[in-house]
Phi, psi and omega in degrees: 000140181264094184272161171281123180270139182276150184254115168248130182264116172278113195265018181300320175297335180289312181304325176303314179296313176295325176300324185299335186252348179070018178234197184252047180226125355295150172286103186304320178299310179296323175304312183298313176302321185292307186308311182296321176300326183267014164117359178303138183267358185187165172234133176244137175227148180234076181294128179245158186310322182278356170056036180286343173234256177298126179265168186287325176290324173308318181302312179298318190285326181292329184312311184289343192271325185278101178263359179266259181227128179262125181233122183245124178258157175162172175272132192278071164287169178302315181292328173289318173299312185297323182291319183290311181295331177285315179283333179057066177286170175286333186217147169236126181245120186270131178230148191264041181277137170291165195291339184257003186294148188277322174210165175298132184227004171197168175264174185285152160276085188289344179284304185289328180251029181293312178295320170310308186289332175295318177300312184291320178291325181299317186293321176284322174298329188299331177274006174082032189244129181283145185237128178248144180243127174301115195226128177291164175290073183225089178318319192288350176263355183294313180302321174295323174300316182296315180303320181289347180106357187296154175268322177216160170250149172246116178287123182280102195269011181302304177310310182305313180301314187295316179302314187288331173289329183280339190302334182295340189248357178191185184293152175289141179280094190277332171293331171299309189289334172295328178289319176305303181304320180293320179298314178298314177303314186293324184295309182293336178288331188254015173083023176262144177262171195238129168237168180210152173183156172118113175061021166290141183213190185285349178272323194248351194288309181314311189298310182304303190294329181299317196260346168227079186286348181286352190309126176285321192197136170247148167245123182231127176240281187315305184292323182289333180279329178293317177298324181301327179294342179251324192255345187095146191296311189291317176303306172315307177311304180302322177292323176294320187291325174297328177284351174254351186292000000 
């Protein structure tokens, strides 16, 4: 079934620009309002311990502003879980980032960390929040994600984006993409819904959506904000949404 996939705009890079000058320009709250007004189906933030982009206070301030879907990503430290359960976003996406990582670069080993994830997910579920687990294209990790209690998996699309970019100079990595499709198939079989994110852009998004049409949501930040420098934020959001329709 070819569903309309929702677009959640990650505004971390907007916060990074703001923080570089130490003032409130760009205004994070206004950008979130505008993204939704321009057609975004949700807002994603990923507060990190060093607060180099989205700050903890931003998360609290955004809650009353986000009237679509609020998605908070992060590694489940005690402080992160406390933040999420207090703010109560519609979705929490768990990523296995160590504290100093520049950007998310792998998915969970859901077999190794199943007990840990189960405890975390139970606590977040108790606050009425949907939970998604960041997952590599590894079909053998899907069942453990379900057993941990996840509602969704978010396919880590970084390797796909690299392979797609390299396709101009060589053959498409079909073995890798088949792993994405098999991971998606198994997730749907066991009752997990599908998200995707990381390095998706105007060039590679259509192909991914075409071959995994059951995607519920994609979270896109860096590429979308870069495109907005050329096309404008409103036009860029609509360009991405057309690829997901």
